[in-house]
SEDOLUM-972207 format. One line per field, with one value per residue (C-alpha): x, y negated, z negated. Coordinates in steps of 0.001 Angstrom, whole numbers, m for minus. Layout:
# SEDOLUM-972207
xx [X	...]
yy [Y	...]
zz [Z	...]
END
This chain:
# SEDOLUM-972207
xx [m99757	m95729	m95644	m98640	m96779	m94015	m95762	m97690	m94355	m92732	m95811	m95429	m91801	m92418	m94986	m93028	m89811	m91915	m94352	m90516	m88800	m92004	m90841	m87662	m87301	m85031	m85831	m87764	m86530	m84344	m87718	m89382	m85491	m85318	m88959	m88359	m84789	m86581	m89599	m86927	m84805	m87720	m90216	m87423	m87866	m86060	m85407	m84574	m88019	m89449	m88026	m89116	m92750	m92358	m91164	m93549	m96359	m95698	m97372	m95064	m95956	m99388	m100991	m104473	m105396	m107895	m108841	m109196	m105953	m103656	m100187	m96427	m98292	m101189	m103488	m107368	m109228	m110450	m106290	m105661	m108413	m108281	m104861	m105392	m107828	m104624	m102455	m99174	m101097	m101971	m98376	m97729	m100767	m102314	m106231	m109155	m109836	m113526	m116382	m115691	m111222	m110974	m109726	m109011	m105638	m107021	m106771	m104061	m102926	m101267	m98918	m95674	m93902	m96566	m97554	m94709	m94232	m97214	m95627	m93402	m95891	m98031	m95270	m94105	m97553	m97750	m94559	m96607	m99484	m97275	m95921	m99286	m100479	m97124	m96732	m92949	m91469	m90434	m90279	m92407	m95000	m95136	m95345	m98404	m99835	m99682	m100800	m103829	m104421	m103425	m106389	m106386	m102841	m103693	m106661	m104813	m102176	m103687	m106113	m109544	m109213	m113154	m114938	m114005	m110264	m110520	m112338	m109350	m106587	m107837	m108151	m104145	m103261	m104301	m105302	m108553	m106334	m104353	m105127	m104253	m100988	m100653	m100979	m98748	m95843	m96664	m96921	m93820	m92127	m93078	m91916	m88078	m87593	m88825	m87180	m84115	m83699	m85310	m82001	m79447	m80365	m79883	m76619	m74927	m76173	m73904	m70959	m70625	m70477	m71493	m75136	m75977	m73748	m76396	m73314	m73518	m71263	m68909	m67105	m63833	m62754	m59310	m56211	m53964	m50445	m47730	m45058	m41732	m38393	m36390	m33009	m29612	m28313	m24756	m23193	m20619	m19535	m19831	m17015	m15041	m14906	m14161	m11907	m10126	m8932	m8228	m4419	m2056	731	3380	4385	7432	10107	9802	6044	5589	3358	2458	m301	m3398	m3477	m5865]
yy [59197	59781	62309	63757	64472	65407	68341	69100	70471	71332	73934	74703	75745	77826	79408	80036	82033	83689	85511	86241	87932	89732	92559	93131	93162	96176	95036	96433	99394	99736	100310	97025	95183	96364	95312	91976	91552	92659	90046	86891	88015	89033	85320	82892	82320	82223	85623	84031	82767	86132	87681	85038	85382	88990	88944	86448	88257	91554	93585	95869	98123	98420	95840	94840	91450	89577	87918	91841	90767	94025	95001	93746	90194	90418	89852	89254	90672	87523	86679	90026	90851	86942	87809	91246	89895	87750	89250	88737	90984	93282	93968	94463	97695	95625	96843	95524	96608	97669	98289	102037	101700	98619	99329	103148	105238	104207	100196	99508	96760	99277	100016	98592	98084	96220	94352	92953	91470	90225	87885	86451	85999	84166	82131	81445	80574	77876	76468	75183	74432	72053	70413	69022	68268	66254	68729	69170	72613	73773	77552	76455	75123	78127	79962	77559	78536	81629	82201	79494	78680	76203	74209	74586	73771	70649	69267	69728	67660	65216	64816	66604	70002	71436	73392	76081	75118	74992	78206	80052	78468	79808	82927	82609	81605	77625	76688	75030	72028	71732	69278	70342	68546	70262	74141	73352	71692	75119	77763	76078	76506	79843	80827	79290	81508	84867	83456	82652	86233	88263	86915	87076	90883	91515	89392	91367	94451	93803	92815	95066	99009	99287	97140	100655	103102	105018	105235	103008	100559	100295	96739	97626	95045	93154	93968	91204	91584	90270	88547	90316	88352	89464	91499	89980	90786	92983	92481	90300	92943	95019	92793	93313	96632	97093	93882	95467	99013	97346	98415	95594	97806	96136	97550	99119	97366	100147	99787	97735	95252	97470	94859	96023	97102	95947]
zz [m143641	m143175	m146593	m144803	m142008	m143483	m145528	m142744	m140722	m143465	m144491	m140736	m140489	m143996	m142089	m139069	m140583	m142702	m140379	m138254	m140905	m142219	m139285	m138451	m134291	m132939	m129441	m126626	m125176	m122657	m120074	m121198	m120870	m116845	m116588	m117725	m115375	m112402	m113230	m113401	m110366	m108578	m109482	m110351	m113760	m116499	m118381	m121292	m121899	m120609	m123463	m125988	m124481	m124491	m128343	m129161	m128011	m129697	m127446	m126400	m128386	m126939	m129816	m129569	m129678	m131913	m128206	m126441	m124751	m124397	m123102	m122809	m121651	m123727	m121018	m121149	m119466	m117058	m116455	m115823	m113392	m111320	m110725	m109594	m107124	m106071	m103337	m106136	m108048	m105545	m104042	m108063	m107633	m110283	m110462	m112074	m116095	m115692	m118722	m118811	m118529	m120822	m124046	m123146	m122480	m118342	m119196	m116414	m118988	m120379	m117295	m118864	m116192	m113787	m117036	m117805	m113604	m114012	m117189	m113882	m111251	m113767	m114848	m111016	m110287	m113678	m112659	m109085	m110822	m113516	m110643	m109394	m112853	m113966	m117242	m118062	m116977	m120136	m121569	m124670	m122205	m119939	m123179	m124084	m120655	m121120	m124648	m124314	m120033	m118091	m117975	m121721	m122540	m120130	m122119	m125007	m123831	m122598	m125319	m124284	m125672	m125748	m128521	m126161	m126061	m129941	m130382	m128342	m130454	m133856	m132113	m131523	m135068	m135367	m138964	m140433	m140973	m138145	m135421	m131962	m131874	m134935	m133268	m130118	m132634	m134621	m131285	m129664	m133143	m133308	m130045	m129968	m133376	m131066	m127934	m130643	m131826	m128646	m126929	m129652	m130224	m126307	m126451	m130346	m128806	m125069	m127034	m130609	m130578	m134201	m133287	m131634	m134756	m136907	m139625	m143053	m143278	m146163	m147621	m148536	m151152	m150343	m151907	m153325	m151908	m153842	m152353	m151975	m151769	m149187	m150405	m149855	m146522	m147205	m143523	m145277	m148322	m144691	m143275	m146585	m146768	m143000	m142944	m146027	m144477	m140936	m141038	m138072	m136144	m134690	m131140	m130425	m127733	m125522	m124934	m120981	m119780	m115899	m113718	m112622	m108010	m106729]
END
C-alpha cells in the first residue's frame, strides 16, 4: 500500500513538472497585472493567490476550456451569470452571457478587466462561505473552489462527491486512475507550482532590468590572473642617497640669536 501511494505521488509530481515546463511563462502583460492588483485591493484578498489562480487557469489570452469556460478567470456561463445577478457583479458592470453572445466576440467574459475583478469578488464570497462550512482558508482551497465549485470542493473534502462532481473533476484534469483525494492533491500541487512561477516572474521583472532587455547575453570566461610579488620599496635607498649628499655647515661666530617679539 505504501509503495502504491509513493508511485502515485511520483506520477503526480512528474505530470506537474511536465505541464508547467511545456509552455514557458512570460508574464500576464501590464493590463492584467494592474487588474489583479486592483482586485486584490478592492476585495482584500491575496494578490499572490490571485496571480497563481490566473496563471493556473491560463485564460488571459482568451483560451476556451472543455467546460466552455473562458476569459482570464475561465468562468463557466453558470458561475458568471450567477455572479452577474448579485449586487457586487452589477457594481462591476457584469452582464449575463446569452445564447447569442456565448463564445463570440460579444461574450462579456472576454472583458479582461471585469473578468479579473470578478475573480476577486468570487474569492471574497468563498472566504465568507469557508468560515460557515468549516473549510480552511488557504490559497489552495480558494483555487479549488474556483476550479470545481464551492459545493463540489466541500463534498470532496467530506468524502461525499457525486457522479456530477467526478465528471466535473475529469473535465478539469482528473485522470481515470485518480481518487478524489488524488485529484485534490494533484490540482493543489499544480496550483502551487503555477503560483510560484507567476509571482517569481513578477519579482524578477521588478528587481532586474536584464529581464526587460532583448539583447543577447554573452558568457565571458573568467581569466586567471597571475599573482605578482610586490617590488621592494626604495625609501631606504632614497634616504641613503639624500644623506650622502647633505653637508653640515657650522654657524659662524658673528651670528646672534634674536628673541621673537610678542
